N, C-alpha and C positions, 0 to 999 in steps of 0.2 A: 597442621592441616585440619585435623579433627576439631580442634578448638575453633579454628577460623570458620569452618563450614557448619559445624553441628552444635556450637554453643547456642543455647536458647536465649531469645530476646523477646521483649514485649511485642505483641502482635497487633497493637492498635492500628498502625498504619496499613497493614495488610487487610484487616477487617474493614476499615473505611474505604480502601481501594475497591474491595469487592462490591460494596454498596454503590459507589460511584460508577464503577465499570459496568455493573449490572444495569444501572439506569441508562447509561450511554448506549450499550448494545441493544437494549430494548427500544430506545429512541431511534437508533439506526434502522431497526427492522420496521417499526411502525411508520417512521418517517419516509422510508422508501415507497411505501404505499401512498401516503398523504401527499408527497411532492410530485408524484408521477414518475419517479425514477424507475420503479419496478415495471411500470407499463412501457416506458420508452426503451428500457434496456433488455427486458426478458420476455415481454408479451407481444409487443408490436413486431419485432423482427421475425422473418420466416426461418432464420437460423441464427445461431449465436457463434461468435468467434471464440470458441473454447480453446484452452491451452492445447496445443497440438499433441495428439496421442491420447487425449482424454475425451474422445468423441462420444463416449457413453454418457457423459454428463450433459443432459439436455433439459431445458425447462419443462415443467409439467404442462400438459395440454389444458386448453380452456382457461378457467380461472384458478387452476391448481396452484399457481405461484402466489396468488393472494393468500390462500390458506397456508401455504408454506411459510410466508413471511409473518403471518399472524402467529403461527406456532413458534417461530423463532423469537418473536417479541415476548411471548409468554415465557419461554425459557429464560430470556433476559431478565424478566421480572422475578422469576424464581431464584436466579442468581442474586439479584438485589436483596431479597429477603432471606436468602440462605436456606431454601427448602430443597431437599434432594440435590444439594449443591453440585456435587461432582457429576451426577447424572445429567442435570440441567446444563451445566457448563460444557460437558462433553457433547451433548446433543446440539447446542448452539454452535460449538466449534466445528462439528462435522457439517452442519447445514450451511454455515457461512463459508466454509472451505469449498463446498460444492458450488455455491453461488459465485465465489471468487474465480474458481477454475473453469467455470462453464462460460465465462464471457470476458472479453478483453476490451470491449467498446468503452467501458467506464473504468478501465484500468487506472489505478493510482497506488502509490506506495502506502497510503494510509490504510487502504483495505487489506493490503498484505500484512502490515503491522498488526492490524486487528486480528487477523487470522492467527498469527504467531502468538499473540498475547492470550487469545482464547485457549489455545492448546497448552500454553504455559500454566494458565490458571487451573486447568484440570488437575495438575499435579500439586497445586499449592493448597494447604489446609486453611483456606480463608473463611471457613464457616464455623470456627471453634469459639466464636464469641459473637454476640449481637446477631444471631441467626435463629431461624425456626428449627434448624437441625439441632443446635445446641440446647434449645429450650425443650424440644421433644425428647432428646437423648442427653441427659446431663453428663453421662460418662464421656461424651465427646468434648465437653466444654473445657477450654484451656486458655489461659491468658498469654501463652507464649508459643513461639514457633522457632524452629532452627534457623540460623542466620542465612543459610543458603537460599531460603525462600525469598528473601529480599535481594540477595546478590544476583540471582538469575534475571530478575526484572531489570535491575539497574544496569547489568552488563548488556542486556538486549537493547535497552534504550541508548546506552553509550555507543554501541555499534552503529545504530541508526543515525544518530547525530554526527558522529565522526565521519562516516562515509558521505553524509549529505553535505558536510563542509568541504571535504576534499574534492568532491565532484565539481564544486564551483570554482576550483582553481584553474581556470582556463581563460583565454583572452577576452572572449565576448562577455563573460560575467565580470571580469576584473575591470573592464572599461565601461561598465554599466549599460552596455548595449541591450542585454537581455531584459533588465529591469525597466528600461525605457520602453521597450516593446510591450511588456506586460502592462505597464501603466497607461499606455495609449488607449487601451480598451476600457479604462476606468474613468475616462474624462467626464462622463455624465453622472457620476456618483454625487449624491446630494452632499453638499457642504465641503467634502474632502476631494472631490473630483479635480478642481483646478490645482489644489496643492500637490496632488499626485503627478502633475505634469511638470513640476519644477525639476530642473537639472540636479540640484543638490539633493533632492529627495531620492532620485534614482541612484545616485552614488551612495547615499546613506543606506538605502534598502539593500544594495549589493553587498556592502561590507558588514553591515549589521548581521545579515544572513550568514556570512562566512564565519564571523567571530562568535555569534550566538551558538551556532551548531557545534563549533569546535570547543567552546568553553563552558557551556551551560552545565554539563554534568560535573566537571571539576568544581565549578562554583557552588553547586548544590552539595557536593560531598564535604567541602571544607566548612566547618561550623561558622567561621568568621565572615564568610562571604555568602552564606546560605540565604539570608534574608534578601540581600541585594540580588542574588540569582533568581529568587522567586519573584521579586517585583519586576525584574526585567522579563522573566518568562511570561508573566501575566500580560504585560504590555505587548510583547512580541506576538503572543498567540491570539490575543484579542484583535490586534491589527490584522493578522492573517485571516481571522474569522470574518471580519468586516469587509476587507478588501477582496479576498479570494474566495470567500464563501465555500469552505471545504468541510462542511458538516461537523461531525463530532470531534474530529482530530484535535483542534486547538484545545478543547476542554479536557480531552483525555490526556493531552500533553501537560496541561497545568496540573492535573490530578497526580501525575507522577511524583510531585513534590511530597506526597504522603509517604514515599519510601525513603525520604531524606530527612524530614523534620523529626526531632526527637519525640519519642513516645510520651514523655512528660507533657510536652506542649499539646500534642494531639489528644491525649487522654483528658486533660483539663478542659479543653475547648469543645470536644465533641462527644466523649464518652466518660463523663465525670463519675459515673457509678461503677465503672470498670476498675478493678484493682490494677495497680501498676506492677508489672513483673520485673523483679531486679535480681533474682537468684542466680542467673547466669550458669545454669547447669549445662554440662556437656553430655549429650545423649547420642551415641553413635548407633545408628540403626543397623539391623542385620542386612538390609538391602543396600548398604553403602556402595559396594562395587558396581551394582547395576545402576544406581543413581548417578555415580560419577561417570560411568561409561556412556549412559544415554545423553547427559548434558554435555559431555566432552564432544561427542559426535555432533550434537546439535549446534554447538557454538563454532566448531571447526567449519561446518557447512556455512553458518552465518557469516563468518569472516572470509571464507573463500569465495562464495558466490559473487559478491560485488567486485572481486578482482579478476573474474574469468574473462572479461573483455580484453585483457592484455594478451590473452592467448589467441585472439582472433587477428586476422590479417590486416584489417583496416580500422579506421577511427570509429569508435562506438557512437560518437555524436552524429556521424553520417549514416552508418549502417544500421544502428539500433541493436546490433548483435551483442548481447550481454547487457542490455539496458535494463531489462525487467529484473525484479527481485534484487536490485542493487542500490536502493536508496538514492537514486539520481533524481532528486525532487525539484520541481519548478526550475528546470535547468536550461531549457532552450525553447525557442519559438520556431515552428516549422510551417511552411506552406507548400502545397503540392497540387499538381494537376494530373489527371489520370484519364487516359483513353484506353479502352479494352478492345482488342481485335480478336476475331475468331477466323479460322481457316479450315475448311473441310479437308480431311486427310485424303479424300477421294478426288480432290482437285477443286479448283476454283480460286477466286480472289479473296484476299483478306476483307473482312467486313467489320465495321464498327459495331460492337455489341453494347446494347443499352444496359450495362451492369446495374444501373441505379434501380431497376425494377426488382432486383434481388435484395436490396438493402433498405433499412429504415433510414430516416433522415439523420439520426444520430450516428449510424454506422457509416454513412457516406462521408461524414466529417472526419472520422477516425482512420479510415482504411488507407488513405492515399499515401501516407509517408511511412508506413510500418511494413517491413518485408514479410513478417509472418502472417499478417492479415491479408496482404496482397496475394501471397501464395495460397492461402485458404480461399480467397475469392476466386482465384483461377480454377481451383478444384470445383467450386460451386457452379461456375460458368460451364465447365466441361460436363458436369453432372446434369445441368439444366438442358444443355444441348443434346446430351445422350437420351434424355427422356423424350426429345422430339425426333429421335432416330438419326441424329447426326454425330459422327465421331470427329471432333475438332481439335485443333491446336489452339492454344490461348496465348496471345501476345499482349504485352502491356507497354504503353508509352507513358512513362512517369517522369515528370520533371519536379525537382525538389529545390526549395530554398531554405536556408537555415539562418535564423537570427536576422531576418530582414535583408539577407544577401540577394544575389541574382539566382535565377533558376539554372539548374544543371540537370543533365540526364541522370536519372537515378537507377533505372533498370535497363539492361540491354534489350533493345526492342525486337531483336531477331531471335530471342530465346523463347521456346514454348514453356512457359512457366508451369503449366499444368502437368508437364511430363517430368518435372524436377522432383527429386526427393528433398524432404526437409531434414536438416541436420542441426539439432539444437546446440551442439558443441563444435560446430565447424563453419567456417566462412562459406558463403554462397557465391559462387563465381558469376552468377547471373546479375549480381549487383555491380554497377559501374564503380570503379575506384573513386575514392573521394578526390575531387579537384583540389589543387593546392590552395586556391583562394575561395573555396566554396562558401565561407562564412563572411566574406568581405562584401561590403555594400558597393 
């Protein structure tokens, strides 16, 4: 075990990954400002759908979040050049974690993966070559790192891809229903729009998605299939970038290849002046027990979180309970309608409440099909009414359709949602049971 984890290997791949990763997280921060993502997600809304229980995480007032993201971008650039690397990486990791946890309107698995990678990078000695830190402090300079620094990233990526594949093993994905629905919205794309409407393309996307996610890490691990895996990876991720426009994730995914290709190839192509480390020393650090304990707990959580939906009473595809933090990526298409009612506890009729006034345009599109966001909306409606001197019950009439199916009642309309407690690890009985045919057209 010591030889497997603590044998030193050449660090060219890790050093190059730091450069690429630093560039990408800087682009993510500055790009959020340039594209209007920051304005739409954190500045325009009167409140954000933070992860429940983390209400203290709120956007800074005024233009504060612009300065916040500029500072994040600067930390990303410092990671790129390797200056005050661990401090810069830790600051970016903390700031991005706060952004991720303070809003769910723009929730996606890619942001979650970026958060995990940022924290992993804090622990990795990625600044020991080709960095300002190594230039300013020659004692830090080293051409090698222990093997575990590569293994933790590879294992994290393997977990992501494996769960992403397994989650697709259900009827609406296997019969290409979901990919057909996704592609309908791409019909006006220049040049490729008509191609994306073809039936065989929908089937190809569905099954390439399953097998790519399942096999890409094994293909990259085996030397004989590594080049094939890389070529397929480039095509797959460029396709996703063009068609789905999902930011830096496709390019970050392609950059994972740096952990698989041999140091000889990487050193010759990108860092020809760097000596190639081949000594293979085994150096067991004093902090070995702590290191193994921390990463064992981390990966047990990473393996366990995506399985937690099996402990819930109903189907995660319907309830969304256990959906987040589980690598259930690009998995389903949902449509929903929402009517909010309030009723004064002192008597009176139910009244339709114009909940839209509390939400930004982007929030209105996200809230209707997600129980945790609906629950939070009910709390905000109750709070807004309380500010007007009214103590009200909040009822919701929500109808949901999944993967182009028919609409079904999603929330029990006679339950005061604002009076319910939120249980992150327990099924909520105010959700209607999933109909037997809810995903049928």
